[in-house]
Every structure is written in structure tokens, then in C-alpha cells.
ZAFI-943482 format. One line per field, with one value per residue: residue number from 0; residue in one letter; x negated, y, z of N, C-alpha, C in turn. Coordinates in nm, 4 decimals, decimal comma. Atoms other than C-alpha are relative to their C-alpha. Layout:
REM residues N
pos c(NUM|...) $
code c(a|...) $
neast c(X|...) $
nnorth c(Y|...) $
nup c(Z|...) $
caeast c(X|...) $
canorth c(Y|...) $
caup c(Z|...) $
ceast c(X|...) $
cnorth c(Y|...) $
cup c(Z|...) $
***
This chain:
REM residues 81
pos c(0|1|2|3|4|5|6|7|8|9|10|11|12|13|14|15|16|17|18|19|20|21|22|23|24|25|26|27|28|29|30|31|32|33|34|35|36|37|38|39|40|41|42|43|44|45|46|47|48|49|50|51|52|53|54|55|56|57|58|59|60|61|62|63|64|65|66|67|68|69|70|71|72|73|74|75|76|77|78|79|80) $
code c(m|n|e|t|i|e|l|l|e|t|i|i|a|t|a|s|f|p|g|h|s|v|l|a|g|d|l|g|t|v|v|e|i|y|t|t|p|r|l|a|y|d|v|e|f|v|n|p|d|g|s|t|r|a|l|l|t|l|a|p|q|q|v|r|r|l|s|e|l|d|v|l|t|t|r|q|v|p|l|a|a) $
neast c(0,0138|-0,0841|0,0168|0,0868|0,0972|0,0607|0,1481|0,0993|-0,0487|0,0341|-0,0981|0,0078|0,0346|-0,1240|0,0773|0,1458|0,0747|0,0893|0,1310|0,0150|-0,0398|-0,1597|-0,0920|-0,1085|-0,0762|0,1273|-0,0531|0,1395|-0,0669|-0,0179|0,0135|-0,0765|-0,0726|0,0354|-0,1183|0,0386|-0,0727|-0,1563|0,0038|0,0058|0,0662|0,0734|0,0386|0,0881|-0,0256|0,0878|0,0518|-0,0870|0,0884|0,0208|0,1142|-0,0918|-0,0298|-0,0466|-0,0464|0,0088|-0,1120|-0,1776|-0,1031|-0,1035|-0,0824|0,0282|-0,0170|-0,1230|0,0054|-0,0573|-0,1406|-0,0113|0,0108|0,0776|0,1001|0,1285|-0,0076|0,1618|0,0917|0,1491|0,0173|0,1671|0,0889|0,0981|0,1319) $
nnorth c(0,0547|0,1490|0,1382|0,0445|-0,0006|0,1202|0,0003|-0,0736|-0,0747|-0,1271|-0,1247|-0,1440|-0,1289|-0,0930|-0,0729|-0,0221|0,0399|-0,0512|0,0464|0,0942|0,0044|0,1027|-0,1109|0,0682|0,0481|0,0814|0,1160|0,0864|0,1171|0,0416|0,1421|0,0744|-0,1115|0,0027|-0,0179|-0,0548|0,0244|-0,0815|0,0980|-0,0948|0,0398|0,0129|-0,0515|0,0114|-0,0876|0,0083|-0,0791|0,0935|0,0853|0,0505|-0,0290|-0,0320|-0,1401|-0,0338|0,0746|-0,1119|0,0692|-0,1237|0,0206|-0,0202|-0,0946|-0,0715|0,0897|0,0586|0,1628|-0,0528|0,0064|0,0667|-0,1672|-0,0784|-0,0308|0,0292|-0,0899|-0,0347|-0,1100|0,0599|-0,0667|0,0018|0,1521|0,0252|-0,0142) $
nup c(0,0926|-0,0872|0,0568|-0,0758|0,1357|-0,0052|-0,0070|0,1547|0,0471|0,0843|-0,0409|-0,0542|-0,1721|0,0115|-0,0721|0,0987|-0,0997|0,1167|-0,0580|0,1000|0,0755|0,0467|-0,0180|-0,0526|0,1658|0,1115|-0,0108|-0,0701|0,0254|-0,1419|-0,0325|-0,1742|-0,1147|-0,1363|-0,0661|-0,1161|-0,1141|0,0930|0,1592|0,0357|0,0992|0,0181|0,1059|0,0889|0,1108|0,0639|0,1826|0,1156|-0,0208|-0,1033|-0,1089|-0,1264|-0,0379|-0,1005|-0,1185|-0,0558|-0,0682|-0,0490|-0,0576|0,0677|0,0312|0,0617|0,1649|0,0483|0,1082|0,1414|0,0221|0,1017|0,0208|-0,0113|0,1501|0,0915|0,0378|-0,0314|0,0045|-0,0349|-0,0342|0,0364|-0,1193|-0,0676|0,0629) $
caeast c(2,2555|2,4639|2,3528|2,0604|1,7496|1,5251|1,1431|0,9831|1,3144|1,2536|1,3926|1,4341|1,2864|1,5417|1,2473|0,9415|0,5556|0,3803|0,0632|0,1096|0,2176|0,5792|0,8409|1,2636|1,3752|1,0161|1,0576|0,8641|0,9136|0,9302|0,6633|0,7744|1,0157|0,9677|1,2794|1,0891|1,0563|1,3000|1,3874|1,1695|0,9601|0,6652|0,6651|0,4258|0,4658|0,2516|0,0814|0,1795|-0,1668|-0,0583|-0,3309|-0,1117|-0,0464|0,0769|0,1858|0,3818|0,6038|0,9635|1,2781|1,6091|1,7356|1,4526|1,5060|1,7837|1,8926|1,9439|2,2232|2,3921|2,4158|2,0660|1,8159|1,4971|1,2539|0,8549|0,6369|0,2848|0,1044|-0,3015|-0,5150|-0,6725|-1,0480) $
canorth c(-1,5372|-1,8289|-2,0925|-2,2719|-2,1725|-2,5239|-2,5702|-2,4531|-2,2799|-1,9381|-1,6269|-1,2771|-1,0450|-0,8117|-0,5639|-0,4505|-0,4898|-0,2561|-0,3559|-0,6381|-0,5558|-0,7336|-0,4963|-0,6120|-0,7400|-0,9837|-1,3340|-1,5987|-1,9261|-2,1189|-2,3337|-2,3715|-2,2706|-2,2616|-2,3097|-2,2446|-2,0023|-1,8459|-1,9657|-1,7883|-1,8337|-1,9152|-1,7063|-1,7688|-1,4455|-1,5220|-1,3606|-1,4687|-1,6447|-1,8336|-1,7207|-1,6215|-1,2364|-1,2559|-1,4894|-1,3505|-1,5295|-1,3773|-1,3526|-1,4704|-1,1189|-1,0381|-1,3204|-1,3978|-1,7114|-1,6373|-1,5607|-1,6028|-1,2138|-1,1456|-1,0246|-1,1373|-0,8678|-0,7830|-0,4949|-0,4721|-0,3771|-0,3437|-0,6974|-0,7125|-0,6486) $
caup c(2,9877|2,9981|2,7557|2,8616|2,5978|2,5333|2,4990|2,1753|2,1071|1,8583|2,0516|2,0885|2,3152|2,3942|2,5780|2,4311|2,6050|2,3441|2,5301|2,3946|2,0830|2,0983|2,0423|2,1977|1,8126|1,7475|1,7396|1,9887|2,0287|2,4561|2,5017|2,8941|3,1208|3,4905|3,7372|4,0559|4,2289|3,9080|3,5807|3,4181|3,0262|2,9046|2,5271|2,2331|1,9330|1,6631|1,3497|1,0115|1,0486|1,2717|1,5348|1,8886|1,9570|2,2654|2,5616|2,7653|3,0846|3,0649|3,2622|3,1249|3,1052|2,8884|2,5622|2,3406|2,1581|1,7491|1,6187|1,2249|1,2862|1,3252|0,9993|0,9553|0,9159|0,9096|1,0272|1,0888|1,3505|1,4271|1,6177|1,8301|1,7840) $
ceast c(0,0671|-0,0068|-0,1887|-0,0861|-0,0869|-0,1561|0,0147|0,1286|-0,0864|0,1004|-0,0377|-0,0693|0,0696|-0,0486|-0,0781|-0,1184|-0,1052|-0,1488|-0,0506|0,0298|0,1064|0,1128|0,1822|-0,0002|-0,1284|0,0182|-0,1241|0,0821|0,0212|-0,1040|-0,0728|0,0363|-0,0587|0,1305|-0,0623|-0,0774|0,2088|0,0117|-0,0177|-0,0882|-0,1171|-0,0247|-0,0848|0,0605|-0,1272|-0,0147|0,0501|-0,1136|-0,0018|-0,0767|0,0889|-0,0464|0,0365|0,0966|0,0302|0,1292|0,0595|0,1345|0,1060|0,0847|-0,1017|-0,0372|0,1364|-0,0188|0,0062|0,1711|0,0395|0,0200|-0,1232|-0,0770|-0,1057|-0,1044|-0,1800|-0,0206|-0,1244|-0,0694|-0,1228|-0,0458|-0,0611|-0,1139|-0,0568) $
cnorth c(-0,1418|-0,1415|-0,0380|-0,0154|-0,1350|0,0984|-0,0020|0,0183|0,1173|0,1005|0,1268|0,0895|0,1046|0,1513|-0,0024|0,0147|0,0775|0,0169|-0,0864|-0,0245|-0,1507|0,0849|-0,1131|0,0292|-0,1414|-0,0885|-0,0682|-0,1426|-0,1072|-0,0628|-0,0004|0,0968|-0,0519|-0,0154|-0,0019|0,1243|0,0870|-0,0333|0,1094|-0,1296|-0,0498|0,0450|0,0520|0,1161|-0,0046|0,0896|-0,0715|-0,0698|-0,1140|-0,0115|0,0674|0,1853|0,0548|-0,1259|0,0375|-0,1346|0,1544|0,0218|-0,0689|0,1530|0,0863|-0,1361|-0,0211|-0,0605|0,0889|-0,0030|0,0027|0,1480|0,1539|0,0191|-0,0140|0,1625|-0,0036|0,1471|-0,0014|0,0652|0,0090|-0,1114|0,0824|0,0026|-0,1328) $
cup c(-0,0001|-0,0850|-0,0230|-0,1092|0,0842|-0,0315|-0,1290|-0,0953|-0,0736|0,1039|-0,0152|0,0518|-0,0413|0,1499|-0,1034|0,1460|-0,1151|0,0353|-0,0768|-0,1358|-0,0649|0,0047|-0,0012|-0,2078|-0,0562|0,0113|0,0492|-0,0133|0,2021|-0,0192|0,1793|0,0411|0,1321|0,0529|0,1086|-0,0293|-0,0983|-0,1038|-0,1046|-0,2238|-0,0526|-0,1996|-0,1030|-0,0864|-0,0451|-0,1081|-0,1284|-0,0052|0,0565|0,1836|0,0974|-0,0165|0,1067|0,0448|0,1256|0,1180|0,0217|0,1163|-0,1116|-0,0686|-0,1471|-0,1575|-0,0068|-0,0947|-0,1393|-0,0164|-0,1562|-0,0328|0,0015|-0,0950|0,0599|-0,0431|0,0323|0,0353|0,0750|0,0986|0,0707|0,0865|0,0383|-0,0119|0,0522) $
***
């Protein structure tokens, strides 16, 4: 990944984390950036009502910036009780 991802930027997950109801292609927001011991991002994935579905620490290869070629869509997942 060559471009710097910024704090509060919307990103796309490039890997799936089914145990957290996050699949490749889901949108998230970068809420923290770590540089030590290596670059990583805390990414929050939210439900339509604004509640947090997952908060994951992801490596640069697990996220990417949005592009003008992306198509945004929705899917339903069972919410944790």
C-alpha cells in the first residue's frame, strides 16, 4: 500500500473476519493509527443505527482506500445478542 491512510478515513476491508461479522468489501472507519512496532489501524465497523459491530486492529494489507470504481452495497448479518 503506497498511499497513507488518514485518521477517520473510510476504508474497505480486503480480508474477511467472519467471527466479527466483517467480510472483505465491508466499509469501516480508521479510528486510530499505530506506527510502533509496525503500521496498523484500528478500524470501526458500524451497524446502520450507528452501534459498533466490530473494532479490529488491521494490518495495511487488510485494508484499502475507496476508489471511484467501488460500488457501495448493503447486506444483512445477524446481530450479536
